[in-house]
C-alpha positions in Angstrom: 0.1 0.1 -0.1 1.0 3.6 -0.2 1.5 5.4 2.5 -0.2 9.3 3.0 1.9 12.1 3.4 -1.0 13.6 5.8 -0.5 13.7 9.4 -3.1 11.6 11.1 -4.8 13.7 13.5 -6.2 12.6 16.9 -7.9 14.9 20.1 -7.1 13.8 23.5 -9.4 15.1 26.5 -9.5 14.4 29.9 -12.6 13.6 31.7 -14.3 11.5 34.7 -14.9 7.6 34.3 -18.0 6.5 36.1 -18.1 2.7 37.1 -20.5 0.3 39.1 -18.6 -1.8 41.5 -19.8 -4.8 44.0 -18.2 -6.1 46.3 -15.3 -4.7 49.0 -13.9 -1.6 46.9 -12.3 1.9 47.9 -14.0 4.6 46.4 -11.6 7.0 44.4 -11.5 9.2 41.3 -9.4 7.8 38.3 -7.9 10.1 35.6 -9.0 9.2 32.3 -8.4 10.1 28.7 -11.0 10.2 25.9 -9.4 9.1 22.3 -11.2 9.9 19.3 -10.3 10.4 15.6 -9.0 6.8 15.0 -9.6 4.6 12.0 -10.0 1.8 14.6 -13.0 2.1 16.1 -12.3 0.4 19.2 -9.2 3.0 20.0 -12.6 5.9 20.1 -13.0 5.4 23.8 -12.4 6.4 27.3 -9.0 5.0 28.9 -8.6 5.1 32.5 -5.5 5.2 34.6 -4.4 2.1 36.3 -1.7 2.6 38.2 -1.5 -1.2 39.6 -0.5 -2.7 36.3 2.6 -0.9 35.1 4.9 -1.3 32.0 8.5 -0.3 31.8 7.9 1.0 35.4 5.0 3.3 34.4 1.2 3.1 35.0 -0.9 1.8 32.0 -4.3 3.0 30.8 -7.0 0.9 30.1 -10.2 0.9 27.7 -13.7 1.2 29.1 -14.1 -2.4 27.5 -10.9 -3.9 28.6 -9.8 -4.8 25.1 -7.1 -2.0 24.7 -4.4 -0.4 26.8 -1.9 2.2 26.7 1.5 2.0 27.9 4.7 3.3 27.5 7.3 1.8 25.0 10.7 2.4 26.6 12.6 0.7 23.5 10.9 3.5 21.5 10.6 6.4 24.2 7.0 6.8 23.6 3.3 5.8 24.1 1.5 2.9 22.1 -1.5 1.2 22.2 -2.3 -2.4 22.1 -4.9 -5.0 22.1 -5.6 -7.9 24.2 -5.9 -11.1 22.3 -9.1 -13.1 22.7 
């Protein structure tokens, strides 16, 4: 295929993520990112910060549906998105 010379655009905005929990839990606000503008629809959703799961000693961000996560790729010195295999 041919690569386009146009840069891909995306927008990122922070917002709160609300969830319903049952059982024992500690309530706290969680920072979140809302991604949009990607050709892959699964990426166009809210990602919540998960400090308990790290990659390269940095926290990860998880999608609302739990299928995608954002992590810091130390070898490349930038953030990447990856999908879980089913």
